[in-house]
DRENNUVO-216243 format. One record per residue: residue number from 1; x, y, z of N, C-alpha, C in turn. Coordinates in nm, 2 decimals, decimal comma, padded with zeros to 4 digits. Layout:
<atoms>
ATOM    n     n_u     n_v     n_w    ca_u    ca_v    ca_w     c_u     c_v     c_w
ATOM  NUM       X       Y       Z       X       Y       Z       X       Y       Z
...
</atoms>
This chain:
<atoms>
ATOM    n     n_u     n_v     n_w    ca_u    ca_v    ca_w     c_u     c_v     c_w
ATOM    1   07,34   17,14   00,95   07,49   17,16   00,96   07,53   17,28   00,88
ATOM    2   07,62   17,36   00,93   07,67   17,48   00,86   07,81   17,44   00,81
ATOM    3   07,83   17,46   00,68   07,96   17,43   00,62   08,04   17,56   00,60
ATOM    4   08,16   17,56   00,65   08,25   17,68   00,64   08,36   17,65   00,54
ATOM    5   08,39   17,74   00,45   08,50   17,71   00,35   08,61   17,81   00,37
ATOM    6   08,73   17,76   00,38   08,85   17,84   00,39   08,95   17,78   00,29
ATOM    7   08,97   17,85   00,18   09,06   17,80   00,07   09,20   17,83   00,10
ATOM    8   09,23   17,93   00,19   09,37   17,97   00,21   09,39   17,99   00,36
ATOM    9   09,38   17,87   00,44   09,39   17,88   00,59   09,53   17,91   00,63
ATOM   10   09,54   17,94   00,76   09,68   17,97   00,82   09,69   17,93   00,96
ATOM   11   09,81   17,91   01,01   09,83   17,90   01,15   09,85   18,04   01,20
ATOM   12   09,75   18,09   01,27   09,75   18,23   01,32   09,83   18,23   01,45
ATOM   13   09,93   18,31   01,45   10,02   18,32   01,57   10,01   18,47   01,62
ATOM   14   09,96   18,48   01,75   09,95   18,62   01,81   10,06   18,64   01,91
ATOM   15   10,13   18,75   01,90   10,23   18,79   02,00   10,18   18,92   02,07
ATOM   16   10,16   18,91   02,21   10,12   19,03   02,29   10,24   19,09   02,35
ATOM   17   10,26   19,22   02,32   10,38   19,29   02,38   10,33   19,42   02,44
ATOM   18   10,39   19,45   02,55   10,37   19,59   02,61   10,43   19,69   02,52
ATOM   19   10,55   19,66   02,47   10,62   19,75   02,39   10,70   19,68   02,28
ATOM   20   10,69   19,71   02,16   10,76   19,65   02,05   10,89   19,73   02,03
ATOM   21   11,00   19,66   02,05   11,13   19,73   02,03   11,18   19,69   01,89
ATOM   22   11,20   19,79   01,81   11,24   19,77   01,67   11,39   19,75   01,67
ATOM   23   11,43   19,66   01,58   11,58   19,63   01,56   11,64   19,58   01,69
ATOM   24   11,57   19,50   01,76   11,62   19,44   01,89   11,54   19,31   01,92
ATOM   25   11,58   19,24   02,02   11,51   19,12   02,06   11,38   19,15   02,14
ATOM   26   11,27   19,08   02,10   11,15   19,09   02,18   11,11   18,95   02,21
ATOM   27   11,10   18,92   02,34   11,07   18,78   02,38   10,92   18,77   02,41
ATOM   28   10,86   18,67   02,35   10,71   18,66   02,35   10,67   18,51   02,38
ATOM   29   10,54   18,50   02,43   10,48   18,37   02,44   10,37   18,37   02,34
ATOM   30   10,38   18,29   02,24   10,28   18,29   02,13   10,15   18,22   02,16
ATOM   31   10,05   18,27   02,10   09,92   18,20   02,10   09,88   18,16   01,96
ATOM   32   09,87   18,03   01,94   09,85   17,97   01,80   09,71   17,92   01,79
ATOM   33   09,65   17,95   01,68   09,51   17,90   01,65   09,51   17,86   01,50
ATOM   34   09,41   17,77   01,48   09,38   17,73   01,34   09,31   17,85   01,28
ATOM   35   09,37   17,92   01,19   09,32   18,05   01,14   09,28   18,05   00,99
ATOM   36   09,26   18,17   00,94   09,19   18,19   00,82   09,05   18,22   00,85
ATOM   37   08,99   18,31   00,76   08,86   18,36   00,80   08,75   18,26   00,82
ATOM   38   08,75   18,15   00,74   08,64   18,05   00,75   08,66   17,97   00,88
ATOM   39   08,78   17,95   00,93   08,80   17,88   01,05   08,76   17,97   01,17
ATOM   40   08,78   18,10   01,16   08,73   18,18   01,27   08,58   18,17   01,27
ATOM   41   08,51   18,17   01,16   08,37   18,15   01,15   08,33   18,02   01,22
ATOM   42   08,40   17,91   01,18   08,36   17,78   01,24   08,38   17,78   01,39
ATOM   43   08,48   17,84   01,44   08,50   17,84   01,59   08,39   17,91   01,66
ATOM   44   08,34   18,02   01,61   08,24   18,10   01,67   08,10   18,02   01,66
ATOM   45   08,08   17,96   01,54   07,96   17,88   01,53   07,95   17,76   01,63
ATOM   46   08,07   17,70   01,66   08,07   17,60   01,76   08,03   17,66   01,90
ATOM   47   08,08   17,78   01,93   08,04   17,84   02,05   07,89   17,87   02,06
ATOM   48   07,83   17,89   01,94   07,69   17,92   01,94   07,61   17,79   01,94
ATOM   49   07,67   17,68   01,94   07,60   17,55   01,95   07,56   17,49   01,82
ATOM   50   07,61   17,54   01,71   07,58   17,49   01,57   07,66   17,37   01,54
ATOM   51   07,60   17,28   01,46   07,68   17,17   01,41   07,76   17,22   01,29
ATOM   52   07,89   17,20   01,28   07,98   17,27   01,18   08,07   17,17   01,12
ATOM   53   08,09   17,18   00,99   08,20   17,11   00,93   08,29   17,22   00,86
ATOM   54   08,42   17,22   00,88   08,51   17,31   00,81   08,57   17,24   00,70
ATOM   55   08,58   17,31   00,58   08,65   17,25   00,47   08,74   17,35   00,40
ATOM   56   08,82   17,30   00,31   08,91   17,39   00,23   09,03   17,31   00,19
ATOM   57   09,14   17,37   00,18   09,27   17,31   00,14   09,37   17,33   00,25
ATOM   58   09,45   17,23   00,27   09,56   17,24   00,37   09,67   17,13   00,34
ATOM   59   09,79   17,16   00,37   09,90   17,07   00,34   10,02   17,09   00,42
ATOM   60   10,11   16,99   00,41   10,24   16,99   00,48   10,24   16,98   00,63
ATOM   61   10,35   17,00   00,69   10,36   16,99   00,84   10,26   17,09   00,90
ATOM   62   10,25   17,21   00,85   10,16   17,31   00,91   10,02   17,27   00,89
ATOM   63   09,99   17,20   00,78   09,85   17,15   00,76   09,81   17,05   00,86
ATOM   64   09,91   16,96   00,89   09,89   16,85   00,99   09,87   16,92   01,13
ATOM   65   09,95   17,02   01,16   09,93   17,09   01,29   09,80   17,16   01,30
ATOM   66   09,76   17,22   01,18   09,63   17,28   01,18   09,52   17,18   01,22
ATOM   67   09,52   17,06   01,16   09,43   16,96   01,20   09,42   16,93   01,35
ATOM   68   09,54   16,93   01,41   09,55   16,91   01,55   09,48   17,03   01,63
ATOM   69   09,50   17,15   01,58   09,45   17,27   01,65   09,29   17,27   01,63
ATOM   70   09,24   17,23   01,51   09,10   17,22   01,50   09,04   17,11   01,59
ATOM   71   09,11   17,00   01,60   09,06   16,89   01,69   09,05   16,95   01,83
ATOM   72   09,15   17,02   01,87   09,16   17,08   02,01   09,04   17,18   02,03
ATOM   73   09,00   17,25   01,93   08,89   17,34   01,94   08,75   17,28   01,92
ATOM   74   08,75   17,15   01,89   08,63   17,08   01,87   08,56   17,10   01,74
ATOM   75   08,64   17,14   01,64   08,58   17,18   01,51   08,59   17,05   01,42
ATOM   76   08,48   17,00   01,37   08,49   16,89   01,28   08,54   16,94   01,14
ATOM   77   08,62   16,87   01,07   08,68   16,92   00,95   08,70   16,81   00,85
ATOM   78   08,69   16,85   00,72   08,71   16,76   00,61   08,78   16,84   00,50
ATOM   79   08,91   16,86   00,51   08,99   16,94   00,41   09,04   16,85   00,30
ATOM   80   09,07   16,91   00,19   09,14   16,84   00,08   09,29   16,86   00,10
ATOM   81   09,37   16,75   00,10   09,51   16,77   00,11   09,58   16,82  -00,01
ATOM   82   09,68   16,91   00,00   09,76   16,96  -00,11   09,90   16,94  -00,08
ATOM   83   09,99   16,95  -00,18   10,13   16,93  -00,16   10,20   17,04  -00,10
ATOM   84   10,15   17,17  -00,12   10,21   17,29  -00,06   10,19   17,30   00,09
ATOM   85   10,27   17,38   00,15   10,27   17,40   00,30   10,17   17,51   00,33
ATOM   86   10,08   17,47   00,43   09,98   17,57   00,48   10,06   17,69   00,54
ATOM   87   10,01   17,81   00,52   10,09   17,93   00,56   10,08   17,96   00,71
ATOM   88   10,16   18,05   00,75   10,16   18,11   00,88   10,14   18,26   00,88
ATOM   89   10,06   18,31   00,96   10,03   18,45   00,97   10,05   18,50   01,11
ATOM   90   10,13   18,61   01,12   10,16   18,67   01,25   10,08   18,79   01,28
ATOM   91   10,04   18,80   01,41   09,96   18,92   01,46   10,03   18,97   01,58
ATOM   92   10,10   19,09   01,57   10,17   19,15   01,68   10,09   19,26   01,74
ATOM   93   10,05   19,24   01,87   09,96   19,33   01,94   10,05   19,41   02,04
ATOM   94   10,06   19,54   02,01   10,16   19,62   02,09   10,11   19,76   02,11
ATOM   95   10,11   19,81   02,23   10,09   19,95   02,26   09,95   20,00   02,20
ATOM   96   09,85   19,91   02,20   09,73   19,95   02,14   09,72   19,94   01,99
ATOM   97   09,83   19,89   01,93   09,83   19,88   01,79   09,83   19,73   01,75
ATOM   98   09,81   19,70   01,62   09,80   19,57   01,57   09,87   19,56   01,44
ATOM   99   09,98   19,49   01,44   10,06   19,48   01,32   10,06   19,33   01,27
ATOM  100   10,02   19,31   01,14   10,00   19,18   01,09   10,10   19,15   00,98
ATOM  101   10,16   19,03   00,98   10,24   18,98   00,87   10,18   18,85   00,82
ATOM  102   10,13   18,86   00,69   10,05   18,75   00,63   10,13   18,69   00,52
ATOM  103   10,16   18,56   00,53   10,21   18,49   00,41   10,11   18,47   00,30
ATOM  104   10,15   18,46   00,18   10,06   18,45   00,07   10,00   18,31   00,06
ATOM  105   10,07   18,21   00,10   10,02   18,07   00,10   10,07   17,99  -00,02
ATOM  106   10,04   17,86  -00,02   10,09   17,77  -00,12   10,02   17,79  -00,26
ATOM  107   10,08   17,73  -00,36   10,02   17,72  -00,49   09,94   17,59  -00,51
ATOM  108   09,82   17,60  -00,56   09,74   17,48  -00,58   09,73   17,44  -00,72
ATOM  109   09,74   17,31  -00,74   09,74   17,25  -00,88   09,60   17,23  -00,92
ATOM  110   09,58   17,21  -01,06   09,45   17,19  -01,11   09,39   17,06  -01,06
ATOM  111   09,47   16,96  -01,03   09,42   16,84  -00,98   09,37   16,85  -00,84
ATOM  112   09,45   16,93  -00,76   09,41   16,95  -00,62   09,28   17,03  -00,61
ATOM  113   09,26   17,13  -00,70   09,14   17,21  -00,70   09,02   17,13  -00,74
ATOM  114   09,04   17,04  -00,84   08,93   16,95  -00,89   08,89   16,86  -00,78
ATOM  115   08,99   16,81  -00,70   08,95   16,72  -00,59   08,87   16,79  -00,48
ATOM  116   08,90   16,92  -00,46   08,82   17,00  -00,36   08,68   17,02  -00,41
ATOM  117   08,67   17,06  -00,54   08,54   17,09  -00,60   08,45   16,97  -00,59
ATOM  118   08,50   16,85  -00,61   08,42   16,73  -00,59   08,38   16,71  -00,45
ATOM  119   08,47   16,73  -00,35   08,44   16,72  -00,21   08,33   16,82  -00,17
ATOM  120   08,35   16,94  -00,22   08,25   17,04  -00,18   08,11   17,00  -00,23
ATOM  121   08,10   16,95  -00,35   07,97   16,90  -00,41   07,90   16,80  -00,32
ATOM  122   07,98   16,72  -00,25   07,93   16,62  -00,16   07,88   16,68  -00,03
ATOM  123   07,97   16,77   00,02   07,94   16,83   00,15   07,82   16,93   00,15
ATOM  124   07,80   17,00   00,04   07,70   17,10   00,03   07,56   17,03   00,03
ATOM  125   07,55   16,91  -00,01   07,42   16,84  -00,01   07,38   16,81   00,13
ATOM  126   07,47   16,81   00,23   07,44   16,79   00,37   07,42   16,91   00,45
ATOM  127   07,44   17,03   00,39   07,45   17,16   00,46   07,31   17,23   00,47
ATOM  128   07,29   17,30   00,57   07,17   17,39   00,59   07,21   17,53   00,55
ATOM  129   07,34   17,56   00,55   07,39   17,70   00,52   07,54   17,68   00,49
ATOM  130   07,60   17,77   00,41   07,74   17,76   00,37   07,80   17,90   00,39
ATOM  131   07,92   17,91   00,44   07,99   18,04   00,44   08,12   18,02   00,36
ATOM  132   08,15   18,11   00,28   08,28   18,11   00,20   08,35   18,24   00,24
ATOM  133   08,47   18,22   00,29   08,54   18,33   00,34   08,69   18,34   00,30
ATOM  134   08,73   18,47   00,28   08,88   18,49   00,26   08,93   18,49   00,12
ATOM  135   09,06   18,49   00,11   09,13   18,50  -00,02   09,15   18,36  -00,08
ATOM  136   09,18   18,36  -00,21   09,21   18,24  -00,28   09,36   18,22  -00,29
ATOM  137   09,41   18,10  -00,27   09,55   18,07  -00,29   09,60   18,08  -00,43
ATOM  138   09,73   18,09  -00,45   09,78   18,09  -00,59   09,74   17,97  -00,66
ATOM  139   09,71   17,98  -00,79   09,67   17,87  -00,87   09,53   17,85  -00,89
ATOM  140   09,45   17,93  -00,80   09,30   17,92  -00,81   09,25   18,05  -00,88
ATOM  141   09,17   18,03  -00,98   09,12   18,15  -01,06   09,04   18,24  -00,97
ATOM  142   09,04   18,37  -01,00   08,97   18,47  -00,92   08,82   18,45  -00,92
ATOM  143   08,76   18,38  -01,02   08,62   18,36  -01,02   08,58   18,22  -00,97
ATOM  144   08,67   18,16  -00,90   08,64   18,02  -00,85   08,52   18,02  -00,75
ATOM  145   08,50   18,12  -00,67   08,39   18,12  -00,58   08,26   18,12  -00,65
ATOM  146   08,25   18,17  -00,77   08,13   18,17  -00,85   08,08   18,03  -00,87
ATOM  147   08,17   17,94  -00,89   08,14   17,79  -00,90   08,08   17,74  -00,77
ATOM  148   08,14   17,77  -00,66   08,09   17,73  -00,53   07,95   17,78  -00,50
ATOM  149   07,93   17,91  -00,53   07,80   17,98  -00,51   07,70   17,91  -00,59
ATOM  150   07,73   17,88  -00,72   07,63   17,82  -00,81   07,59   17,68  -00,76
ATOM  151   07,69   17,60  -00,70   07,66   17,47  -00,65   07,56   17,49  -00,53
ATOM  152   07,58   17,59  -00,45   07,49   17,61  -00,33   07,35   17,64  -00,38
ATOM  153   07,34   17,73  -00,48   07,21   17,77  -00,53   07,14   17,65  -00,59
ATOM  154   07,21   17,57  -00,66   07,15   17,45  -00,72   07,10   17,35  -00,61
ATOM  155   07,17   17,35  -00,50   07,13   17,26  -00,39   07,02   17,33  -00,30
ATOM  156   06,99   17,46  -00,33   06,89   17,53  -00,24   06,94   17,56  -00,11
ATOM  157   07,07   17,59  -00,09   07,13   17,61   00,04   07,18   17,76   00,04
ATOM  158   07,14   17,84   00,14   07,19   17,97   00,16   07,34   17,98   00,16
ATOM  159   07,40   18,08   00,10   07,55   18,08   00,10   07,59   18,23   00,12
ATOM  160   07,68   18,25   00,22   07,73   18,38   00,26   07,87   18,39   00,21
ATOM  161   07,89   18,50   00,13   08,03   18,52   00,07   08,09   18,64   00,14
ATOM  162   08,21   18,61   00,20   08,29   18,72   00,26   08,43   18,72   00,20
ATOM  163   08,44   18,80   00,09   08,57   18,81   00,02   08,58   18,95  -00,03
ATOM  164   08,69   18,98  -00,10   08,71   19,12  -00,15   08,79   19,11  -00,28
ATOM  165   08,81   19,23  -00,34   08,89   19,24  -00,46   08,83   19,16  -00,58
ATOM  166   08,92   19,10  -00,66   08,88   19,03  -00,78   08,78   18,92  -00,75
ATOM  167   08,79   18,85  -00,64   08,69   18,74  -00,61   08,55   18,80  -00,59
ATOM  168   08,54   18,91  -00,52   08,41   18,97  -00,49   08,36   19,03  -00,62
ATOM  169   08,44   19,09  -00,70   08,40   19,15  -00,83   08,34   19,04  -00,92
ATOM  170   08,41   18,92  -00,93   08,36   18,81  -01,01   08,23   18,76  -00,96
ATOM  171   08,21   18,75  -00,83   08,08   18,71  -00,77   07,97   18,80  -00,80
ATOM  172   08,00   18,93  -00,80   07,89   19,03  -00,83   07,85   19,04  -00,97
ATOM  173   07,94   19,00  -01,06   07,92   19,00  -01,20   07,85   18,87  -01,25
ATOM  174   07,84   18,77  -01,17   07,79   18,64  -01,21   07,64   18,64  -01,21
ATOM  175   07,58   18,54  -01,28   07,44   18,52  -01,28   07,39   18,46  -01,16
ATOM  176   07,47   18,37  -01,10   07,43   18,30  -00,98   07,48   18,37  -00,86
ATOM  177   07,39   18,43  -00,78   07,44   18,52  -00,67   07,43   18,46  -00,53
ATOM  178   07,52   18,51  -00,44   07,52   18,46  -00,31   07,40   18,51  -00,23
ATOM  179   07,37   18,45  -00,12   07,26   18,50  -00,03   07,29   18,63   00,04
ATOM  180   07,42   18,64   00,07   07,47   18,76   00,15   07,61   18,79   00,11
ATOM  181   07,64   18,92   00,09   07,78   18,97   00,08   07,80   19,07   00,19
ATOM  182   07,92   19,09   00,24   07,95   19,18   00,35   08,08   19,26   00,33
ATOM  183   08,08   19,35   00,23   08,19   19,44   00,22   08,19   19,54   00,33
ATOM  184   08,31   19,59   00,36   08,32   19,70   00,46   08,30   19,83   00,38
ATOM  185   08,30   19,94   00,45   08,27   20,07   00,39   08,37   20,11   00,29
ATOM  186   08,50   20,08   00,32   08,61   20,11   00,23   08,59   20,03   00,10
ATOM  187   08,56   19,90   00,11   08,54   19,81   00,00   08,42   19,86  -00,09
ATOM  188   08,31   19,89  -00,02   08,19   19,93  -00,10   08,21   20,06  -00,17
ATOM  189   08,28   20,15  -00,11   08,32   20,28  -00,18   08,41   20,26  -00,30
ATOM  190   08,50   20,16  -00,29   08,59   20,13  -00,40   08,51   20,07  -00,52
ATOM  191   08,41   19,98  -00,48   08,33   19,92  -00,58   08,24   20,02  -00,65
ATOM  192   08,18   20,12  -00,58   08,09   20,21  -00,63   08,16   20,34  -00,69
ATOM  193   08,29   20,36  -00,65   08,36   20,48  -00,70   08,31   20,60  -00,62
ATOM  194   08,28   20,58  -00,49   08,22   20,68  -00,40   08,31   20,70  -00,28
ATOM  195   08,27   20,79  -00,19   08,34   20,82  -00,07   08,24   20,84   00,05
ATOM  196   08,14   20,76   00,05   08,04   20,77   00,16   08,10   20,75   00,30
ATOM  197   08,04   20,82   00,40   08,08   20,80   00,54   07,96   20,73   00,61
ATOM  198   07,98   20,69   00,74   07,87   20,63   00,81   07,75   20,72   00,83
ATOM  199   07,77   20,85   00,81   07,65   20,94   00,83   07,57   20,95   00,70
ATOM  200   07,61   20,88   00,59   07,54   20,89   00,46   07,48   20,76   00,42
ATOM  201   07,42   20,69   00,52   07,36   20,56   00,49   07,25   20,56   00,38
ATOM  202   07,17   20,66   00,39   07,06   20,67   00,29   07,11   20,69   00,15
ATOM  203   07,22   20,77   00,13   07,28   20,79   00,00   07,35   20,66  -00,04
ATOM  204   07,41   20,59   00,05   07,48   20,47   00,01   07,37   20,36  -00,03
ATOM  205   07,26   20,35   00,04   07,16   20,26   00,01   07,10   20,29  -00,13
ATOM  206   07,08   20,41  -00,16   07,03   20,45  -00,30   07,13   20,41  -00,41
ATOM  207   07,26   20,43  -00,38   07,36   20,39  -00,48   07,37   20,24  -00,50
ATOM  208   07,35   20,16  -00,39   07,34   20,02  -00,40   07,22   19,97  -00,48
ATOM  209   07,11   20,03  -00,46   06,99   20,00  -00,53   07,00   20,03  -00,68
ATOM  210   07,07   20,13  -00,71   07,09   20,17  -00,85   07,19   20,09  -00,92
ATOM  211   07,28   20,01  -00,85   07,38   19,94  -00,91   07,34   19,79  -00,94
ATOM  212   07,33   19,76  -01,07   07,28   19,63  -01,11   07,36   19,51  -01,05
ATOM  213   07,48   19,53  -01,02   07,56   19,42  -00,96   07,51   19,37  -00,83
ATOM  214   07,43   19,45  -00,76   07,38   19,41  -00,63   07,23   19,36  -00,64
ATOM  215   07,18   19,37  -00,76   07,04   19,32  -00,78   07,04   19,17  -00,77
ATOM  216   06,94   19,12  -00,70   06,92   18,97  -00,69   07,00   18,91  -00,57
ATOM  217   07,07   18,99  -00,50   07,14   18,95  -00,38   07,05   18,98  -00,26
ATOM  218   07,00   18,87  -00,19   06,90   18,90  -00,08   06,95   18,99   00,03
ATOM  219   07,08   18,97   00,07   07,14   19,05   00,18   07,27   19,12   00,13
ATOM  220   07,27   19,25   00,14   07,39   19,32   00,13   07,42   19,40   00,26
ATOM  221   07,52   19,36   00,33   07,56   19,42   00,46   07,69   19,49   00,44
ATOM  222   07,69   19,62   00,48   07,81   19,70   00,48   07,85   19,72   00,62
ATOM  223   07,97   19,67   00,66   08,02   19,68   00,80   08,09   19,81   00,81
ATOM  224   08,08   19,88   00,92   08,14   20,01   00,94   08,21   20,02   01,07
ATOM  225   08,27   19,91   01,11   08,35   19,91   01,24   08,27   19,95   01,36
ATOM  226   08,32   20,04   01,44   08,26   20,09   01,56   08,12   20,15   01,53
ATOM  227   08,10   20,20   01,41   07,97   20,26   01,38   07,86   20,16   01,35
ATOM  228   07,89   20,03   01,36   07,79   19,93   01,34   07,79   19,88   01,19
ATOM  229   07,67   19,86   01,14   07,65   19,82   01,00   07,52   19,86   00,94
ATOM  230   07,51   19,85   00,81   07,39   19,89   00,74   07,35   19,76   00,66
ATOM  231   07,23   19,72   00,66   07,18   19,61   00,59   07,07   19,64   00,49
ATOM  232   07,08   19,58   00,37   06,97   19,59   00,27   06,92   19,45   00,24
ATOM  233   06,79   19,44   00,27   06,73   19,31   00,26   06,58   19,32   00,23
ATOM  234   06,54   19,25   00,12   06,40   19,25   00,08   06,34   19,39   00,05
ATOM  235   06,42   19,48  -00,01   06,38   19,61  -00,04   06,37   19,70   00,08
ATOM  236   06,42   19,66   00,20   06,42   19,74   00,32   06,56   19,77   00,36
ATOM  237   06,58   19,89   00,43   06,71   19,93   00,47   06,71   19,93   00,62
ATOM  238   06,82   19,87   00,68   06,83   19,86   00,82   06,96   19,92   00,87
ATOM  239   06,96   19,98   00,98   07,08   20,03   01,04   07,10   19,96   01,18
ATOM  240   07,22   19,90   01,20   07,25   19,84   01,33   07,36   19,92   01,40
ATOM  241   07,33   19,97   01,52   07,42   20,05   01,60   07,46   19,97   01,72
ATOM  242   07,59   19,96   01,74   07,64   19,87   01,84   07,69   19,95   01,96
ATOM  243   07,69   19,89   02,08   07,73   19,97   02,20   07,88   19,98   02,21
ATOM  244   07,93   20,08   02,27   08,08   20,09   02,29   08,13   19,98   02,38
ATOM  245   08,24   19,92   02,35   08,29   19,81   02,43   08,44   19,82   02,44
ATOM  246   08,50   19,76   02,55   08,64   19,76   02,57   08,71   19,66   02,47
ATOM  247   08,76   19,71   02,36   08,82   19,62   02,26   08,95   19,57   02,31
ATOM  248   08,97   19,44   02,30   09,10   19,38   02,33   09,18   19,33   02,21
ATOM  249   09,11   19,27   02,12   09,17   19,22   01,99   09,06   19,21   01,89
ATOM  250   09,06   19,30   01,79   08,95   19,31   01,69   08,97   19,21   01,58
ATOM  251   09,09   19,14   01,57   09,11   19,05   01,47   09,01   18,93   01,47
ATOM  252   08,94   18,91   01,36   08,84   18,81   01,35   08,70   18,86   01,38
ATOM  253   08,68   18,99   01,41   08,55   19,04   01,44   08,46   19,03   01,32
ATOM  254   08,51   19,06   01,20   08,43   19,05   01,08   08,39   18,90   01,05
ATOM  255   08,48   18,81   01,08   08,45   18,67   01,06   08,34   18,62   01,16
ATOM  256   08,35   18,67   01,29   08,26   18,64   01,39   08,12   18,70   01,35
ATOM  257   08,12   18,81   01,29   07,99   18,87   01,24   07,93   18,78   01,14
ATOM  258   08,01   18,73   01,04   07,95   18,63   00,95   07,90   18,51   01,01
ATOM  259   07,97   18,46   01,12   07,92   18,34   01,19   07,78   18,37   01,25
ATOM  260   07,76   18,49   01,31   07,63   18,53   01,36   07,52   18,54   01,26
ATOM  261   07,56   18,59   01,14   07,46   18,60   01,03   07,42   18,45   00,99
ATOM  262   07,52   18,37   00,97   07,49   18,23   00,93   07,41   18,16   01,03
ATOM  263   07,44   18,17   01,16   07,36   18,11   01,27   07,22   18,15   01,26
ATOM  264   07,19   18,28   01,24   07,06   18,33   01,24   06,98   18,30   01,11
ATOM  265   07,05   18,30   00,99   06,99   18,27   00,87   06,96   18,12   00,86
ATOM  266   07,05   18,04   00,91   07,02   17,89   00,91   06,90   17,86   01,00
ATOM  267   06,87   17,95   01,10   06,76   17,92   01,19   06,63   17,99   01,14
ATOM  268   06,64   18,06   01,02   06,52   18,12   00,97   06,48   18,25   01,04
ATOM  269   06,57   18,32   01,10   06,54   18,44   01,17   06,50   18,55   01,08
ATOM  270   06,43   18,65   01,14   06,39   18,77   01,07   06,51   18,86   01,05
ATOM  271   06,49   18,97   00,97   06,60   19,06   00,93   06,67   19,12   01,05
ATOM  272   06,59   19,17   01,14   06,64   19,24   01,26   06,73   19,15   01,35
ATOM  273   06,68   19,03   01,36   06,75   18,93   01,44   06,88   18,89   01,37
ATOM  274   06,88   18,88   01,24   07,00   18,85   01,17   07,11   18,95   01,19
ATOM  275   07,07   19,08   01,18   07,17   19,19   01,20   07,21   19,20   01,35
ATOM  276   07,12   19,18   01,44   07,15   19,19   01,58   07,25   19,08   01,62
ATOM  277   07,22   18,96   01,57   07,31   18,84   01,61   07,45   18,86   01,55
ATOM  278   07,46   18,90   01,42   07,59   18,92   01,36   07,67   19,03   01,43
ATOM  279   07,61   19,14   01,46   07,68   19,25   01,52   07,72   19,21   01,67
ATOM  280   07,63   19,14   01,74   07,67   19,09   01,87   07,79   19,01   01,87
ATOM  281   07,80   18,91   01,77   07,92   18,83   01,76   08,04   18,91   01,73
ATOM  282   08,03   19,00   01,64   08,15   19,09   01,61   08,20   19,16   01,73
ATOM  283   08,11   19,22   01,82   08,15   19,29   01,94   08,21   19,19   02,04
ATOM  284   08,15   19,08   02,06   08,20   18,99   02,16   08,34   18,93   02,13
ATOM  285   08,36   18,92   02,00   08,50   18,87   01,95   08,60   18,98   01,99
ATOM  286   08,57   19,11   01,97   08,67   19,21   01,99   08,70   19,22   02,14
ATOM  287   08,61   19,17   02,23   08,63   19,18   02,37   08,72   19,06   02,42
ATOM  288   08,75   18,97   02,33   08,83   18,85   02,37   08,97   18,85   02,31
ATOM  289   09,07   18,82   02,38   09,20   18,82   02,33   09,23   18,71   02,22
ATOM  290   09,15   18,61   02,22   09,16   18,50   02,12   09,09   18,54   01,99
ATOM  291   09,15   18,52   01,88   09,09   18,54   01,75   08,98   18,44   01,72
ATOM  292   08,87   18,50   01,67   08,75   18,41   01,64   08,70   18,34   01,76
ATOM  293   08,68   18,41   01,87   08,63   18,36   01,99   08,55   18,46   02,07
ATOM  294   08,44   18,42   02,13   08,34   18,52   02,19   08,35   18,52   02,34
ATOM  295   08,34   18,64   02,40   08,32   18,64   02,55   08,17   18,61   02,57
ATOM  296   08,14   18,48   02,56   08,00   18,44   02,55   07,92   18,47   02,67
ATOM  297   07,98   18,49   02,79   07,90   18,52   02,91   07,85   18,66   02,91
ATOM  298   07,89   18,75   02,81   07,84   18,88   02,80   07,73   18,89   02,69
ATOM  299   07,69   18,78   02,64   07,59   18,77   02,52   07,47   18,86   02,55
ATOM  300   07,40   18,83   02,65   07,27   18,90   02,68   07,29   19,05   02,69
ATOM  301   07,39   19,09   02,75   07,42   19,23   02,77   07,45   19,30   02,64
ATOM  302   07,53   19,25   02,55   07,56   19,31   02,43   07,45   19,30   02,33
ATOM  303   07,39   19,18   02,32   07,28   19,15   02,22   07,16   19,25   02,25
ATOM  304   07,13   19,27   02,37   07,02   19,36   02,41   07,05   19,51   02,38
ATOM  305   07,18   19,54   02,37   07,22   19,68   02,35   07,24   19,71   02,21
ATOM  306   07,24   19,61   02,12   07,25   19,64   01,97   07,11   19,69   01,92
ATOM  307   07,11   19,81   01,87   06,99   19,87   01,82   06,98   19,86   01,67
ATOM  308   06,87   19,79   01,62   06,84   19,78   01,48   06,72   19,85   01,44
ATOM  309   06,73   19,94   01,35   06,61   20,03   01,31   06,60   20,02   01,16
ATOM  310   06,47   20,02   01,11   06,44   20,02   00,97   06,44   20,17   00,93
ATOM  311   06,51   20,20   00,83   06,52   20,34   00,78   06,41   20,37   00,68
</atoms>
């Protein structure tokens, strides 16, 4: 079983418009999904045929509705209830652009967080792999993911961490490290104080090797959008180049990539297969108008076109 963690989920609402008229009425037909990064991961893992349990925090009327949406998607879930209202996030797709409006989410009490921590400790004992994704809600300390990563390591379960900012910094500074981190190129440059481009993969790899914060992390993957990704694993450097595709909605492509990594790592795949699977999922998500969903009938075509080379 793969356990996905979403501490700050949302009802994702997508509006597709041919033209966004500012300061006037725009009539739309919304597409609503159980969102948040970890739930996008869970939805893709279900498509890949994995047994999945989604967990995290949710509450209020929107939380109840989120449970209904997860049921409709066939996602098994075991969330800790909170008093606050689960947030709503809007994604407006217009004229080839993507405008997002993201609520910050509810505030979590110490008691609610303690209840989730206890639930996680039970669930991780049943898991073959864990993914932890996204931001933390108000009331949760920035280093909270360090606690979850440590529980995974003590249970001997691989854990993939996809977060940014203070939460990522705390995880990199901790003694107990995740199995995989996946910052994008902008985030890794901010962490390193550099300005590397996709053409400077070797320089970037050298900088990561020299930075003690990344020592002991088995997988460091740097996503570079259409340029593919770079992976550092077991002292080796890999570059994954993805084929050009007709992108429809790129929202959730990073989460879909994490799902592919988790799917392959849980299956004990080699490094090249891990990178190829993750990048394939990211591309297939971008081809689908639904967030966190793959155009699965194009799998063989895209998977075989992803080139992974050892540098």
